[in-house]
N, C-alpha and C positions, 0 to 999 in steps of 0.2 A: 051491581048496578051500573046501568049504562044510560047515558043522556044524548040526544041529538045535539047539533050544533046551537040551534036555537034555544033548547032547554039549558045547556050549560051556560050560554050567555046570560040567560034570565037568572039563574042561580048565582053567577058569579058577579051579579050587578054591572054587567058591561053590555056591549051591543054585539050583534051576530057578526057585524063587519069587523070590531075588533078581535073577536075569536078566530076569525079567518086569518087576520093580520099576524095574531099570535102564531097560527100554523105557518104562516109564509116565512116568518123570521126564525123559525125553529125553536120556538119557546116552549111547544107541546110536543111530546112525543107522538108519533105517528098512532093515531087511535086504530082500534079494530073496526071493520066495516060488516055491516049487515049483509045478507045474501044479495039486496038489491043495490048495494055500493054506498048506502048512507053511514056517515061516520058514528061510532059509538064511544063516547067519551066517559072515562071512570073518575073515580075519587081523585086519584092522583092529578089527573088533568084539571079537576074542578078547583083543587087547592092552588096549583100552578096559576089559574086564572085568576082567583082571589088575591093570591099575593102580588101578580104582575099588576093587577088593579089598583091595589093600595099604593104600589110603588109609582105607577105613573101619575096617580092623584098626588104623590110627593114632588113630581117634576121629572122622573127618569123616563127617558125613551124605550121603546120595547127593545131594540138591539142593547142598550145598556143593560136592561134587566137580563137579556139572554146571556151577557158576558158574564153575571154573577153567580150563574150555576144554580143547581137545585138545593142549595143548603136551605134548610128551615131557620137558620140563624140570619139576622139581619146582615147585609153587605156593608160591613163597616167602613172598609176604604171608599167603597162608591158612595156611601152616604156623606163622608166627609169631604170627597170631592164635589158632591152636589150642594152641601153646605156652603162650601166656598165660593162656588158659582153664585148661589143665591145671595150671598152677602155682597159681592161685586154688583149684583142686579139691583139690589136694595139701596146700594149706596149711590147708584146712578139715578134710580127714582127718587131718592130723597134729593138730590141736586136738582133734578126736574122739578120737584115740587118747591124747592127754594126759588128757582128762576120763574116759576109761574107766579109764586107769590110777588117777586119784585115786578114783574109785568103788570099784575092786578093793581099794586098799591101804586105803582108810578104811571100806569096807563102807558108803559113805554112800547114804542114800536116792536113787533114781534119778529121782524125781519132783522134786527141788531141783537147782538149778544147783549144780555143785561150788563155784563162787566164793563162794557164799552161806555165810557164818560160821555161819548157823543150822544147816546141814547137820551140821557138827561139834558144835555146842552140844546139838542134838538127842540125839546119840550119847552125849554125855558129861555129862548134867546131873547134879549132886551130888544125893545123897539127902538130903532133908531133911523133917523132919515138917509143916513149914509148907506145902510143896508139895502133901503128902497131904491136909492139912486143905483146901486151896484145892480140890483135884479132887474132894473128897467133900463140899463145900459144899450143904447143901440149897437148894432152889430158894427154899424159905420161910423160910430164915434170919432170925432177928431181927437188928436193928441191933446189939445187943451182941456177938452172934457174928460179925458180919460185921467189926466194928471188930477183934476179937482176931485173925480170919484176917489182915486187912491188917496189924496190927502185926507178926504173926509172918512175913509176907513180906518186910518191909523189910530185914532182915539176908540173907535169902536172895537178893534182887535185888542186892544189894551184892556178895554173893559171886559171881554171874553176871556183874556188870559188871567185877569183878577178874579173872576168869577169861577173860572173852571181851570185852576192851576194844574190839575191831573192831566189835562190835555197836552201840556207841553211835553210830557213824557210817554204820550200814549203809544208810541211805535216801539217802545224800549222792551217790551216783553211779549212782542208778537212771536208766534211759532216759528217763522223762517226769518227772523231778523229785521231789524229797522230799515235796513236798506230796501229789502223787497217790500216791506210795508210802505216805504215812502214812495218806490216805484208804482206800487198798486194805487195808492192815494193819486199820483199824479196822472195816472192814465184815466182814473175815475174823473178827476175834475176836468181832464181834457174832453171828456164824453158829454159833460153837463153844462159847461159854459161855453161862451163864445169867444173867439180869438181876443176880442177887445176886452171882455171881462178878465181872461187869463192874463192879459198883459197888466191890467189894474191890479190884480192879485199879486203878481209878481213884483210890481213897483212896491206896493203896500208892504208886503213881507221884507223887502229889502230895507224899508225903513225901520220896520218895527222889530226884526230880529236883534239888531245891536242892542237895542234897548232891553229886550227881554233877557239877553244873555248877559 
């Protein structure tokens, strides 16, 4: 029995392109050819195509299948390796599902990790005139105005610390350490606030930190 490339693809439940790829990676022994050059595939080729199609459905690549040889038995070691890889993939997908669930339940910003307490804080900031005064502080505010805004922020910051106590240790478990996290936060603050606002924050935290500590 001899089949053309298209016929063996149809019998093996795969595509013509896939059979040609089988040939390219050495999965199929070189078939005989008809007088006009067309390939003639036999039963052994068909069995190989059927087997590799099944294994690709399980997640193997064609080079991986080629490395398992022609044994009729299932490639136990390769299957165990694939199973371990799938377990890692599934674990990662489960983490993604958990994170998506948190985002959906909390309507958390998608550009912040869900474990960040800031995500929750940003959604639930208490209204306070002091925060508004800070947001609208003119860049050319004089020293007296800055001092008044800084003093007004002190009780507001205490309120935030009381409502979100986990934020006081937010830098402790960062991947590159608390110092790097602090430097990153400082640079980010420099980019989003004016020099006048930065001075207010510095003054406010000078008063707040001894009380927090």
